[in-house]
matplotlib code that plots the C-alpha trace (Angstrom):
import matplotlib.pyplot as plt

x = [0.0, 1.2, 0.1, -2.0, -0.5, 3.3, 3.8, 5.3, 4.9, 4.9, 1.1, -1.4, -5.1, -7.5, -8.5, -10.3, -8.4, -10.0, -8.4, -8.8, -8.7, -8.3, -5.5, -3.9, -3.4, -4.9, -7.0, -7.8, -11.5, -12.2, -10.2, -11.8, -11.7, -9.4, -5.8, -2.9, 0.4, 3.2, 5.4, 2.8, 1.4, -2.1, -5.2, -4.7, -6.2, -4.2, -3.2, -2.4, 0.8, 2.5, 6.0, 8.7, 10.6]
y = [0.0, 3.5, 7.0, 8.4, 11.8, 11.2, 7.5, 6.7, 3.3, 4.9, 4.6, 3.3, 2.7, 2.9, -0.5, -2.3, -4.9, -7.3, -9.3, -13.0, -14.5, -18.1, -17.4, -14.6, -12.3, -9.4, -10.2, -7.7, -7.4, -4.4, -2.1, 1.3, 3.6, 6.3, 6.2, 8.3, 9.0, 9.6, 11.2, 13.7, 13.8, 13.9, 11.9, 10.1, 7.6, 4.3, 2.9, -0.8, -1.4, -4.6, -5.4, -5.3, -8.6]
z = [0.0, -0.9, 0.0, -2.9, -2.4, -2.1, -2.9, 0.6, 2.1, 5.6, 6.0, 8.5, 8.9, 11.9, 13.1, 15.9, 17.9, 20.4, 23.1, 22.8, 26.3, 25.2, 22.7, 24.9, 21.9, 20.1, 17.1, 14.3, 14.1, 11.8, 9.6, 9.1, 6.0, 7.6, 6.3, 7.4, 5.7, 8.3, 5.6, 4.5, 8.1, 6.6, 5.8, 2.5, 0.0, -0.1, -3.4, -3.9, -5.8, -6.9, -5.7, -8.4, -9.0]

ax = plt.figure().add_subplot(projection="3d")
ax.plot(x, y, z, "-o")
ax.set_aspect("equal")
plt.show()
């Protein structure tokens, strides 16, 4: 995933984690629409890109 503004891979999304008592670990339950670029320090639109061989 890349920042739709600057092309950086330094991006994140809001998500909801839930503690699983039996497994004793955090489980990712939901990923929200909000995306943030830490290079631009702004909200962004994420762009999916293929890795180069």
